[in-house]
C-alpha positions as CSV (number, residue, x, y, z in Angstrom):
1,M,0.0,0.0,0.0
2,L,2.9,2.4,0.6
3,L,5.2,1.2,-2.1
4,A,2.6,1.5,-4.9
5,P,2.3,5.3,-4.4
6,L,6.1,5.6,-4.3
7,I,6.4,3.9,-7.7
8,L,3.7,6.1,-9.1
9,L,5.5,9.2,-7.8
10,A,8.8,8.0,-9.4
11,L,7.0,7.6,-12.8
12,L,5.4,11.0,-12.4
13,N,8.8,12.5,-11.6
14,A,10.3,11.0,-14.8
15,W,7.4,12.4,-16.8
16,F,7.9,15.9,-15.4
17,D,11.6,15.6,-16.0
18,Y,10.9,14.7,-19.6
19,R,8.5,17.7,-20.0
20,S,11.2,19.9,-18.6
21,A,13.7,18.6,-21.1
22,D,11.1,19.2,-23.9
23,D,10.8,22.8,-22.8
24,V,14.5,23.2,-22.9
25,A,14.6,21.7,-26.4
26,L,12.1,24.3,-27.6
27,Q,14.3,27.0,-26.2
28,Q,17.2,25.4,-28.0
29,D,15.4,25.6,-31.3
30,V,14.7,29.3,-30.7
31,R,18.4,29.9,-29.9
32,L,19.6,28.0,-33.0
33,L,17.2,30.0,-35.2
34,A,18.6,33.3,-33.7
35,L,22.1,32.2,-34.7
36,V,21.3,31.7,-38.4
37,P,21.3,35.4,-39.5
38,L,24.4,36.0,-37.3
39,V,26.3,33.3,-39.2
40,A,25.2,34.9,-42.5
41,D,26.5,38.3,-41.2
42,S,29.8,36.7,-40.4
43,V,30.6,36.5,-44.2
44,I,32.7,39.6,-44.9
45,G,34.3,38.8,-48.2
46,A,34.1,36.7,-51.3
47,G,36.7,34.1,-52.2
48,D,37.4,30.5,-52.1
49,P,37.0,29.9,-49.3
50,P,35.0,33.1,-48.4
51,L,36.4,35.4,-45.8
52,I,34.6,34.8,-42.4
53,L,34.6,36.8,-39.2
54,L,32.4,35.0,-36.7
55,A,30.0,37.1,-34.8
56,P,30.7,37.0,-31.0
57,P,27.4,35.0,-30.2
58,V,28.3,32.4,-32.9
59,E,31.9,32.1,-31.6
60,E,30.6,31.7,-28.0
61,F,28.2,29.0,-29.2
62,V,31.0,27.0,-30.8
63,K,33.3,27.4,-27.8
64,E,30.7,26.4,-25.3
65,R,30.0,23.0,-26.9
66,P,33.3,21.7,-28.3
67,G,32.6,18.8,-30.5
68,Y,28.8,19.3,-30.1
69,A,28.3,22.6,-32.0
70,G,28.7,23.3,-35.7
71,Y,27.6,25.4,-38.6
72,A,27.9,25.5,-42.4
73,I,27.5,27.9,-45.3
74,V,26.2,26.0,-48.2
75,D,25.6,27.2,-51.8
76,A,22.5,26.5,-53.8
77,D,24.0,23.3,-55.2
78,G,24.6,21.9,-51.7
79,K,28.3,22.5,-51.7
80,V,29.7,23.5,-48.3
81,L,31.5,26.8,-48.7
82,H,32.6,27.0,-45.1
83,G,32.0,25.0,-41.9
84,E,31.2,21.3,-41.3
85,D,31.1,19.2,-44.5
86,W,28.5,16.8,-43.1
87,L,26.0,19.7,-42.8
88,G,25.8,20.0,-46.6
89,G,22.7,19.0,-48.4
90,L,19.7,20.1,-50.3
91,A,18.5,23.6,-49.6
92,P,15.1,24.3,-48.0
93,S,12.4,24.6,-50.6
94,G,11.2,28.0,-49.2
95,G,12.3,30.8,-47.1
96,E,11.0,29.4,-43.8
97,P,13.5,27.7,-41.5
98,E,13.5,23.9,-41.4
99,F,14.3,21.9,-38.2
100,H,15.1,18.2,-37.9
101,S,17.2,15.8,-35.8
102,E,20.0,13.8,-37.3
103,E,22.4,11.1,-36.0
104,H,26.1,11.8,-36.5
105,G,29.2,10.7,-34.7
106,G,27.2,8.8,-32.0
107,A,25.1,11.8,-31.1
108,T,21.7,13.2,-32.0
109,W,22.1,16.7,-33.5
110,R,19.4,19.3,-33.7
111,I,19.8,21.1,-37.0
112,V,18.1,24.2,-38.4
113,R,18.6,25.3,-42.1
114,Q,17.4,28.5,-43.7
115,R,18.1,30.6,-46.8
116,Q,19.9,33.8,-46.0
117,P,21.3,36.7,-48.2
118,T,25.0,37.3,-47.8
119,M,27.9,39.0,-49.7
120,L,28.2,35.7,-51.6
121,G,24.5,35.9,-52.6
122,E,21.7,33.8,-51.3
123,V,23.2,30.8,-49.4
124,V,21.9,28.2,-47.0
125,I,22.9,28.6,-43.4
126,A,22.9,25.4,-41.3
127,V,23.4,25.5,-37.5
128,A,23.7,22.3,-35.5
129,D,23.7,21.5,-31.7
130,G,24.6,18.0,-30.5
131,S,23.6,18.7,-26.9
132,D,19.9,18.0,-27.4
133,P,18.3,18.0,-23.9
134,R,15.9,15.3,-24.9
135,Q,18.9,13.1,-26.0
136,Q,20.7,13.9,-22.8
137,W,17.6,13.0,-20.8
138,A,17.4,9.7,-22.6
139,R,21.1,9.0,-21.7
140,S,20.8,10.1,-18.1
141,I,17.4,8.9,-17.2
142,L,18.8,5.7,-15.6
143,F,21.1,7.7,-13.3
144,K,19.2,10.8,-12.7
145,V,15.6,9.5,-12.4
146,L,15.2,5.8,-12.3
147,L,18.2,4.8,-10.2
148,P,17.6,7.4,-7.3
149,N,13.9,6.4,-7.3
150,L,14.7,2.7,-7.2
151,V,17.1,3.3,-4.3
152,L,14.3,5.4,-2.6
153,I,11.8,2.6,-3.1
154,A,14.2,0.0,-1.8
155,A,15.0,2.1,1.2
156,A,11.3,2.8,1.8
157,A,10.5,-1.0,1.5
158,F,13.1,-1.7,4.2
159,A,11.9,1.2,6.4
160,V,8.3,0.2,6.0
161,G,9.0,-3.4,6.7
162,W,11.0,-2.5,9.8
163,A,8.4,-0.1,11.1
164,V,5.4,-2.4,10.5
165,E,7.2,-5.3,12.2
166,R,8.0,-3.1,15.2
167,A,4.5,-1.7,15.3
168,L,2.9,-5.1,15.1
169,K,5.2,-6.6,17.7
170,P,2.8,-5.9,20.6
171,L,0.0,-7.6,18.6
172,L,2.3,-10.7,18.0
173,A,3.1,-10.8,21.7
174,L,-0.6,-10.6,22.5
175,K,-1.3,-13.4,20.0
176,E,1.3,-15.6,21.6
177,A,-0.1,-14.9,25.0
178,V,-3.6,-15.9,24.0
179,E,-2.4,-19.0,22.1
180,R,-0.5,-20.2,25.2
181,R,-3.6,-20.1,27.3
182,S,-5.5,-23.1,28.4
183,P,-9.1,-23.4,27.1
184,R,-10.2,-23.1,30.7
185,D,-8.2,-19.9,31.4
186,L,-10.6,-17.1,30.6
187,S,-9.1,-14.6,33.0
188,A,-8.7,-11.0,31.8
189,I,-5.6,-9.8,30.1
190,D,-3.8,-6.9,31.9
191,E,-4.7,-3.8,29.9
192,E,-2.1,-1.6,31.6
193,S,0.8,-3.8,30.5
194,S,-0.4,-3.6,26.9
195,P,0.7,-0.8,24.5
196,E,-1.8,2.0,24.2
197,E,-2.5,1.3,20.6
198,V,-3.8,-2.2,21.3
199,R,-5.7,-1.5,24.5
200,P,-9.1,-1.2,22.8
201,L,-8.5,-4.7,21.4
202,V,-7.4,-6.0,24.8
203,H,-10.5,-4.4,26.3
204,S,-12.8,-6.1,23.7
205,L,-11.0,-9.5,24.3
206,N,-11.5,-9.1,28.1
207,R,-15.2,-8.4,27.6
208,L,-15.5,-11.5,25.3
209,F,-13.6,-13.6,27.9
210,G,-16.0,-12.3,30.6
211,L,-19.1,-13.3,28.5
212,V,-17.7,-16.7,27.7
213,N,-16.7,-17.3,31.3
214,A,-20.1,-16.3,32.5
215,Q,-21.8,-18.6,30.0
216,A,-19.5,-21.5,30.9
217,E,-20.1,-20.9,34.6
218,S,-23.9,-20.8,34.0
219,Q,-23.6,-24.1,32.2
220,R,-21.6,-25.6,35.0
221,R,-24.1,-24.4,37.6
222,F,-27.0,-25.8,35.6
223,V,-25.4,-29.2,35.2
224,A,-24.6,-29.4,38.9
225,D,-28.1,-28.3,39.9
226,A,-29.8,-30.6,37.5
227,A,-27.6,-33.6,38.6
228,H,-28.2,-32.8,42.3
229,Q,-32.0,-32.4,42.0
230,L,-32.9,-35.0,39.5
231,R,-30.8,-37.8,41.1
232,T,-33.2,-38.4,44.1
233,P,-36.6,-38.5,42.2
234,L,-35.2,-40.4,39.3
235,A,-33.6,-42.9,41.7
236,G,-36.9,-43.4,43.5
237,L,-38.8,-43.9,40.2
238,Q,-36.1,-46.3,38.9
239,A,-36.2,-48.4,42.2
240,Q,-40.0,-48.6,42.0
241,V,-40.1,-49.6,38.4
242,E,-37.3,-52.1,38.9
243,A,-39.2,-53.8,41.7
244,W,-42.3,-54.1,39.5
245,A,-40.2,-55.4,36.6
246,Q,-38.7,-58.1,38.9
247,A,-42.1,-59.1,40.1
248,A,-43.4,-59.3,36.6
249,S,-40.4,-61.4,35.5
250,A,-41.2,-63.8,38.4
251,G,-44.7,-64.3,37.0
252,V,-46.3,-62.4,39.9
253,T,-49.5,-60.6,39.0
254,L,-49.1,-57.0,40.0
255,E,-51.9,-55.3,41.9
256,L,-51.1,-51.7,42.4
257,P,-52.8,-50.0,45.3
258,S,-54.3,-46.6,44.4
259,E,-52.1,-44.9,46.9
260,Q,-48.9,-46.2,45.2
261,V,-50.3,-45.0,41.8
262,R,-50.9,-41.6,43.2
263,K,-47.4,-41.5,44.7
264,L,-46.0,-42.5,41.4
265,R,-48.0,-39.9,39.6
266,G,-46.9,-37.3,42.1
267,A,-43.2,-38.2,41.7
268,T,-43.5,-38.1,37.9
269,R,-45.1,-34.7,38.0
270,R,-42.5,-33.4,40.4
271,T,-39.7,-34.7,38.2
272,S,-41.3,-33.2,35.1
273,Q,-41.8,-29.9,36.8
274,L,-38.3,-29.9,38.1
275,A,-36.9,-30.5,34.6
276,N,-39.0,-27.7,33.2
277,Q,-37.9,-25.3,35.9
278,L,-34.2,-26.2,35.5
279,L,-34.5,-25.5,31.7
280,A,-36.3,-22.2,32.4
281,L,-33.5,-21.3,34.9
282,S,-30.9,-22.1,32.4
283,R,-32.6,-20.0,29.7
284,A,-33.2,-17.1,32.1
285,D,-29.6,-16.8,33.3
286,A,-28.9,-13.1,33.5
287,R,-25.4,-13.4,32.2
288,G,-26.5,-15.0,28.9
289,M,-29.3,-12.6,28.0
290,H,-27.6,-9.2,27.7
291,S,-27.0,-9.6,24.0
292,Q,-30.6,-10.5,23.2
293,P,-32.8,-7.6,21.9
294,T,-35.7,-6.3,24.0
295,R,-39.2,-5.5,22.8
296,R,-42.2,-3.6,24.2
297,V,-44.3,-5.7,26.5
298,D,-47.9,-5.1,27.6
299,L,-48.0,-5.9,31.3
300,K,-51.8,-5.6,31.5
301,Q,-52.3,-8.3,28.9
302,L,-49.6,-10.4,30.6
303,C,-51.5,-10.3,33.9
304,E,-54.8,-11.1,32.3
305,N,-53.3,-14.1,30.5
306,Q,-51.9,-15.5,33.7
307,L,-55.3,-15.1,35.4
308,E,-56.8,-17.3,32.7
309,S,-54.0,-19.9,32.9
310,H,-54.2,-20.3,36.7
311,L,-57.9,-19.9,37.2
312,D,-58.7,-23.6,37.2
313,A,-56.0,-24.4,39.7
314,A,-57.2,-21.6,42.0
315,T,-60.8,-22.7,41.7
316,A,-59.9,-26.2,42.6
317,R,-58.4,-24.9,45.9
318,R,-61.3,-22.4,46.4
319,I,-58.8,-19.5,46.1
320,D,-60.1,-16.1,45.0
321,L,-57.8,-15.2,42.1
322,G,-58.2,-11.7,40.8
323,V,-56.4,-8.8,39.1
324,E,-56.0,-5.1,39.7
325,V,-54.4,-3.8,36.5
326,A,-53.8,-0.6,34.7
327,P,-52.5,-0.1,31.1
328,V,-48.6,-0.1,31.1
329,Q,-45.9,-1.1,28.7
330,V,-42.2,-1.7,29.3
331,M,-39.1,-2.7,27.3
332,G,-38.1,-6.3,28.1
333,H,-38.2,-10.0,27.1
334,E,-41.9,-11.0,26.9
335,W,-41.3,-14.7,27.4
336,L,-39.1,-14.2,30.4
337,L,-41.6,-11.8,32.1
338,R,-44.4,-14.3,31.4
339,E,-42.2,-17.0,33.0
340,L,-41.6,-14.8,36.0
341,L,-45.2,-13.9,36.5
342,A,-46.3,-17.6,36.1
343,N,-43.8,-18.7,38.8
344,L,-45.0,-16.0,41.2
345,V,-48.7,-16.8,40.6
346,D,-48.0,-20.5,40.9
347,N,-46.2,-20.1,44.2
348,A,-49.0,-17.9,45.6
349,V,-51.8,-20.3,44.6
350,K,-49.8,-23.2,46.1
351,Y,-49.1,-21.6,49.5
352,A,-52.2,-19.3,49.9
353,G,-54.1,-22.1,51.5
354,Q,-57.7,-23.3,51.0
355,G,-60.2,-20.4,50.7
356,G,-57.4,-17.8,50.4
357,A,-57.0,-14.9,48.0
358,V,-54.3,-14.1,45.4
359,T,-54.2,-10.8,43.6
360,I,-52.2,-10.0,40.4
361,R,-51.3,-6.3,39.9
362,C,-49.6,-4.1,37.4
363,G,-49.4,-0.3,36.7
364,R,-47.2,2.6,37.7
365,R,-46.0,3.6,41.1
366,G,-43.5,6.4,41.7
367,G,-42.9,6.9,38.0
368,L,-41.9,3.2,37.5
369,A,-43.9,0.3,36.0
370,F,-44.4,-2.6,38.3
371,L,-45.7,-6.2,38.5
372,E,-46.9,-7.6,41.8
373,V,-48.4,-10.8,43.2
374,E,-49.9,-10.8,46.7
375,D,-51.4,-13.7,48.7
376,D,-52.9,-13.9,52.2
377,G,-51.3,-17.3,53.1
378,P,-49.1,-18.0,56.1
379,G,-46.3,-15.7,54.7
380,V,-42.6,-16.0,55.3
381,A,-40.7,-15.1,58.5
382,A,-38.5,-12.0,58.3
383,A,-35.4,-14.1,58.9
384,E,-36.3,-16.3,55.9
385,L,-37.0,-13.5,53.4
386,A,-33.4,-13.1,52.4
387,R,-33.0,-16.8,51.7
388,I,-36.1,-17.8,49.8
389,L,-34.7,-16.4,46.6
390,E,-31.8,-18.9,46.7
391,R,-32.0,-21.9,44.4
392,F,-33.5,-25.1,46.0
393,Y,-34.2,-23.3,49.3
394,R,-37.5,-24.1,51.0
395,V,-38.8,-22.7,54.2
396,Q,-38.7,-25.3,57.0
397,G,-42.1,-26.9,57.6
398,T,-43.5,-25.8,54.2
399,Q,-46.2,-28.2,53.1
400,G,-46.9,-29.1,49.5
401,E,-44.9,-30.0,46.5
402,G,-42.1,-27.8,45.3
403,N,-38.4,-27.6,44.4
404,G,-37.4,-24.2,45.7
405,L,-36.8,-22.9,42.2
406,G,-39.8,-20.7,41.4
407,L,-38.6,-17.6,43.2
408,A,-35.0,-18.2,42.1
409,I,-36.1,-18.3,38.4
410,A,-38.1,-15.1,39.0
411,E,-35.1,-13.3,40.6
412,E,-32.9,-14.4,37.7
413,I,-35.3,-12.9,35.3
414,A,-35.5,-9.7,37.3
415,R,-31.7,-9.4,37.0
416,V,-32.0,-9.7,33.2
417,H,-34.2,-6.6,33.4
418,Q,-31.8,-4.7,35.6
419,S,-34.0,-5.1,38.7
420,H,-34.7,-7.4,41.6
421,L,-37.7,-8.8,43.5
422,Q,-39.0,-7.0,46.6
423,L,-40.4,-9.2,49.2
424,Q,-42.8,-7.8,51.8
425,P,-45.6,-9.1,54.1
426,G,-49.1,-8.8,52.5
427,A,-52.0,-6.7,53.7
428,D,-52.5,-6.7,57.5
429,G,-49.1,-8.5,57.9
430,R,-50.5,-11.7,56.3
431,G,-49.2,-13.6,53.4
432,L,-46.4,-12.4,51.0
433,R,-46.3,-9.6,48.5
434,V,-43.7,-9.9,45.7
435,T,-43.0,-6.8,43.6
436,L,-40.9,-6.2,40.5
437,T,-40.3,-2.6,39.4
438,L,-39.3,-1.9,35.8
439,P,-38.4,1.3,33.9
440,G,-41.3,2.2,31.7
């Protein structure tokens, strides 16, 4: 990229040099033409040869270019009366001067011929100059133009190569440092020890390392949580099914009591719910959602949809499930907010107790949009409030089925939306009120 302009400049320089030589050549023609009448005036007497007294400009012209300047006085028949014999030749057809170039003695001569009146009568005056600037340019172009430019280009190539190698050395060092790393080593690169020119690149690499590390950590946590929680119910199911399989292999007719069937159904449902919640927790991990685009979400419609989805479960437990909603929209991930609200309503319906009440709310409060679910169940002790958002944590003595993941998933979704869940006692100090505030 740098050498190509240099080569172009060298060619441009050669062209300008040639144009300069061409201008000098035109001036040379003008000077030669000015000498023609002076040579004619130098004839001061007839004879054989004629008597000649060179005019000072003609004498100076000859002395300045020894071996490369000449003149001739030629009669009408082409005979040289005085001067250089090789300049003899046919006379010009008219009175106008004639210019041409001619090779002689290994040089290119610029020659002008013109008819002039003298004491000898009308003769042809020829003046020749062997120092043609264009010819000199052709002889010296290699040394004066091409050679210096070639040396300049070679020096520039060396300098550019050295400068680029020196400038890229920090990048090469950074490349080697990254290549030497273990695939598990996602720690940040020290930006302060990096050259200032590559710090933006190091900063971007550190950001990428952080995202990849967060995603890897999330996957490790998910695998550990899934293995820990699925091991017990799956082991119970497998043991029960193995016992039935052995009995069937022994030819024993299986008679399953209704209580065992209900337990098996309950265990299967818990396992299925746990698997679904673990998958939801993995998808809702706050560290993996920052790059996903957000959209406008209608919270009022979200609340009304959850009312319809949980109405049957609430009716079966004689729970009064209602909504208090106002039109409000926020920027967020609709499917995540739907998952959050579903978990909050599901928890409230489970723990509100027979004949209780659960209220779903949304609107604006203090300039911020909010989602809220409140129940009038037994509530949570103040000492437990800080821990119920932890994964797999269940309040001691809690009745009913559950895995301790519902509120943890909701809190993870709240982090995705740059917020967190607020836990407070419900109305009159009864039950639990869970609130999520969001920028509208």
